[in-house]
N, C-alpha and C positions, 0 to 999 in steps of 0.2 A: 456482535451487534452491527447490523447493516445500517449504513447512513443512507437516508432517503434523499436528502437534498443538502446542498451546501451553497453558501452565499458569501461574497467577500467585498470588502471595501479597500483592499490592498494593504490594510494594516492588520486586520484580523479576518479569519474565516469562521463563519457561524455554521454549525452543523445541526440539522434537525433530524432526529431519530423518530420517525413516525410511530414505530411500534411502542415507544416509551411514553408518548404524549398522552396525558390524561385530560387535556383540554381545560386546564384550570383558568386559562385566559390571563394569567399573571403577566405574560409578555405583552399581550394586546392592551391590557389595562394600564400597564406602566409606560409603554412606549408605542402608542398606536400609529405614529408616523412611520415606524419601521416595521412593526408586526401588525399587519392588517389583512385578515383572512378574506376580505372583500376585494382585494387587489390580486393581480397576477403579475409577477410572483408575489406571494404574500409577505415576503421579507424584502424590504428595500433598504439595503445597507448604506445608501447615500443620504438617507433622510434624517440622520442624527450623528452626533459625534461618537467616536469609538468608545469613549468612556461611558456614555449613556447606554450604548448597546450592550457593553459588558455587564453593566448593572442590571439591565433587564434580563439578560441570559442567566445571570447568577440568581435571579428570583424564580427560576423555573424549578418547581418542586419535584418533578419526576426525573430530571436529568435528560429530558428529551432535547433540550437545547444545550449545546456546548460550543466553546470557541477555542481557537488557537491563534496565537500571534503569527504573522507571516514569517518572522524569523524562525520560529519553532518549526513551521512547515518546511522551510528550506533546509533546516538542519536534519529533519526527518528524512527528506528526500536524499540528502547527501549520505546519511547513515545507511539507507536502503541500497544506494549505489555502491557502497563499500562492502556490502555483504557478498558472500560467494553464492552464486545462483547455479542451480542444476536444472537443466531442461531435458525432458525425455524427448528425443528426436524420433518422430514417427518412423518406424522401420529402420532405425539406425542407432547410433551410440548415444550415451548420455553426454550432453554438452555442458561442461563445467566452466563457468566464467568467474574470474576473480582469483585472489590469492588462495592457494590451496597447498597443503603438504601431502604429497603422495608417499605412502610407506609401502615399499616393496615387500615380497614374501620373506626376504632375508633380513628385513628390518631397516634397510637403508632408506633415508628420507631425502626427498627432492622437493624443493619449493617451486611451484609453477604459477605463473602470472598469465593474465589474458584468458583465452579460451582453449580448453583441451577437450578431446573427444575420448571418452572412456568406453571400452567394449561392454556391451550388455548382452551379446549373443553367446559369448563363450568361445567363439571360433578364432579370435585373433591370435596371431603368432607373436604379437608384440604387446601382450597383456602387461599392464591394465589398459593400455591404449588401443584404440580402434585401428585396424588395418584394412577395413573394408570387407572383411570376411562375411559380414551379415548379409551381403547382397545375395548369397546363395542359401540363406536360412530363412524359413518362414516362422515368424513369431508375432505376438500381439503388437499392434501398432499403437 
């Protein structure tokens, strides 16, 4: 579900999913100071207390309006940063960032931290790691 817009008051962030909105106007009718389609932007997070905004968001029948506490958003960002990321490097190796266990063909395990470059061309003499052999090989970028 794509988020169309987000608005914050530094305590919470309100997300508006336009594809879900059925225009019931519950938000507008319950808290017009915050939810006013005649204004740009139509959500003014400074116009009411966080508690009143949460109550209005909770009255949304379609789920088009959602909110998250700023603490939850920070925890979510920290969790994402702790995940292992794999980037396909155009014309080169897979760049793996984060803690990862590499299991060799003989079954031996090595824990790697930070960023490592894994061969994706098959030409490395140091598999599974990249040794730059891809420079002589043409493959999808």
